[in-house]
N, C-alpha and C positions, 0 to 999 in steps of 0.2 A: 323682537327677540332675535339674537344673532343667528346666522346661519352656520353650519358645520360642514368640514370637509373631512373625509377620512381615507385611510389607505386600504386598497383593495388589490392584492395580487401585484404589487409593484406600481400602481397607477393611483393618481388622485380622484376620488369619487366624490361629488358634491356639487353644488352647495345642497344641503338638506335642513330641514327644520328640526329643532331639539326634540320634537314630539316624534318625527320618523327615526331619530338616533334611538329613542327609547324603543321603538318597534323592532328596530335592527337588532338591538341587545336582546331583546325578548325572543326573537327568531333564532338567536345565536349567529347571525351573519357577521357581527362584530362582537368582540369580547373586551376585557379589560386590557388586553396587550394590544389592541389595534391603535395604530397610531392616528391621532386626530388633531384637528386645528380649528380654531375659531377666533374671532377678533378679541383681543383682550387678554390671550393667554401666552403671548410672546411671539417670537418670530418663527420659531421652529415647531414642528409637529411633536406631539407629546402623547404616551400612553393614555388610553382613555381612562385608565384607572387613577390617573393623577389629575383628573379634571373634575368638575362639578358633576358631571354625568355618573361618576363612579357609584354613587348610592343606587342608581338604578339597576346596576350589574348585580344579579341575583347569585352568581357563582363566586365562591372564596378565590382569593388571589393564589397564585402558583407559589409554591415554596420557594424560598430565596436559593440562589445558586449553591451556596454553601451547605445546605441541608440535603443536596442531591448527592448521591453515592458516586464517586468518581472512579471507582476501582476498574470497572470494564474499559473506562478511557485510558487508563494506563496500562491495560492490556494491549489495546490498539497501539499505543506509543512504543511498547516493547516488541512488538511483532517484526518491524523491518530489520532491526539490530539482532533480535533473538533468532530469527530464520537466518540470517547470514552466518552468524556463529555455529548454528547447528548444521548448516549445509558444510562449513568448513570442517566440522568435527567429524561428520559421517564420511566426508571424502568421496563424493559420487564418482565414480568412473564410468557409469552409464548415464549419459546426460539426456534428461527428459526435455524435450523442447517446450512442451506445454503442461506436463503432469505438476511439477514443483511449483511454477507460478500459479497454476489453477488451484492447488492445494491452499496456498497462502491467500489467495483471493477469497475462496470460500471460507476460510478461518476469519479473515477480516469482516466478510458480510455478515457471518453468523454473530460475532462479538458486537458489531455495529447494531444489528437489529435488535439484540438483547438490551443493550444500552437505550437504543431510542425508545423502547417500550418502558424502560425506567424513567426517562425524561418524561414521558407523557404522563405516567402516573403521578408525576409531581404536580400536575396541573397546569403545564405549559400548553398553550393553545398552538396548533400546528397548521391553522388555516392560511397564514401568510408565508411562513418560513418553508413549510412541507418538508420537514426534517426526514421523514422515511424516504423522500425521493433521492437522498444523497448517502445512503448508507453503503453503496457500492463504490464509492470514491471517498476514502477515508479522510484526507487532508480537508476537503471541502465540508465533509460531515462534521467534522471537529469544529470547524469554523462557524457552521450554522447552529451547531449545538450551543456554543459559546453565545451566540446571538439570541437564540430562544430563552436561554437562562439568564440573559443580561449579566454574564459572569465574565471573568478574566479569559484571555485566551492563550494562556501560557502553554496549555498542552497541545495547541497547534504548532507553536515554536518547537516544543519537545519532540513532536512526531517528525517534524522536518529535520531536526538534529539526528534523530535515530535513523532516519532514512539516509541522511549524508554518511553517517558512520558505517551504515550497512555497505554501503558502496566501497569504503575504504577496506573493511574487514572482508568482504567478499571479492576484493580485487577488481570489481568491475569498472571502476572509474578509470582506471589505467588500461584494463584488458579490452575495453571497446575501442580504444584508441590504438592499441598495438596489435589487435588481431587475435588475442588470446580468448575472447568470447566468440562463440559461433553464432551467427545471426540467422540461421535457419534456411540458407540458400544452397542447395546442391549438397554434395558430399565434400567435407574438409579435405584440402590437398594434404599428402603424406608429410610435407615440410612445412605445413601451416603452424603458426605460433599456437593455435588452439591444439592441435594434433600432438605437437611436440609436448606441450603441457600434459596431455592425457598419457602418453607413453611414459613419461617421467613418474607420473602418479601411479601407475600400473607396476611400473618396475620397483618403485619404492615400497609398493604394498605386497610384493612377493614374499612369502614365508622364508625362503631361502636367503633372499637379500637382507631380510631383518635378522635372520640368525647369523649372518655374517657381519653383521654390525656396519653395513655399508648403505650408501644412498647415492643416487644419481647427482651428477655435479653438471652435465650437460649432454647434449646429444649433436651428434655430427652425421654427415652423409645420409640424411633422411631422403629416401627416394621411393618411386614408385614401381613397384614389379610387374603390376598388371591391374586392369580394371574390367569389371563386368557389370553394367547396370548400375545399381547403387552401392556396389562393393568394390573397394579399392584394396590391393595386397601392397604392403610397404616393408621397407627394411631400413634399418638405421644402426649407427653405433652409438651405444650409450657410454659415456665416461663416468667411471664411478669414483667415490671418494677415496677408494683405495688405489687410485691412479691406474686400474685395470680398465680395459676396453672390452665391452660385450656387444655381440651382434644379436639384435632382436628382429623378429618378423612380426608384423601386426596387420591386422585388417580393420578397415574403416567401413562400416555397414550402416546405412541409413534405413531404418524400418519404420514406417508409418511417422510418428513424431519423435523418434529417438535416434540418436547417433550411439552406435556400439563399437567399442574398440576392444579387440582380443589381442593378446601379445605373447609371444613364446621367445625364450632366450635360445639361441643356436650355439 
């Protein structure tokens, strides 16, 4: 009787006799999804469920990929672009270094865990892929999910497209290069691109500015008036769309994991 080999946590186990394979099946060590090989079944490992050992497997096969609800997967796909659009719409003037990314991470984690439970209820074996180990890293989780269900991987590419689009919407692709994104080191300089961006957003958000129907078109002469610890006091000239120049004084304050900017027009 031919000997059998089987996949075990990424390694090739065997050879074992067919009787022992039946014992492994009965113990739950291997399942219908386990990759196996024996002489006479071809060059490649195949799922046990596709071999002569299948009748000995007592559990029913998992549902096909098309029968598993993918709604939570599409929520995961939408999160990168959706969160970038929301961030732009809200227009944060107090930038949290960790709060916003942590919130997005926790939402991703919660949705991934809920989806993983849904996949496991479809009958998929998690012994070799360990789907639950990847819920914290969305693109890898989506790839492993597709492997577990033996389904198409189009939602992996959809997530990557959503992530790329979020960089464009959020302006991060360019702002990382030109200095408009604060990377969490020290207190931003008064004339840094990051801080100029914050000052313009604050100016444009003032009620008096909105009421006048104007907006900032540029910032000149940004300079530091003084500094004490993690607090900078700065001044600048804002050029508005009405061709007028406004003198503003603003403070840049680092508190714990946040950069706070406050501004007054003089």
